[in-house]
C-alpha positions, 0 to 999 in steps of 0.5 A: 874792752871799751874805755868805759868798761876799763874805767869801771873796772879800775874804779872797782879794783881801787874801791876793793883795795881801799876797803881791804886796807881799812879792814886791815887797819881796823884789825891792827888797831884792835890788836894794838889796843889789846896788846896783842903785838905778837898776833899782829906780827903773825897776821902780817905773814899768815892770811888764814890767821888774819881771817881768824882774827877778823872773825874773832873781832867781828871785822867784815 
């Protein structure tokens, strides 16, 4: 792979990771606001539950 392709790939991966972190922070903030600490704890270990919560809160 050429350097340009590698740079584009790395930039895309970095953007994806950043977006994922933003989504998770939004979810956890909303759960804290709603005093759903036990759900937040569970979401840190259960990715399917994370998806359900994100759908519930309309986080995309």
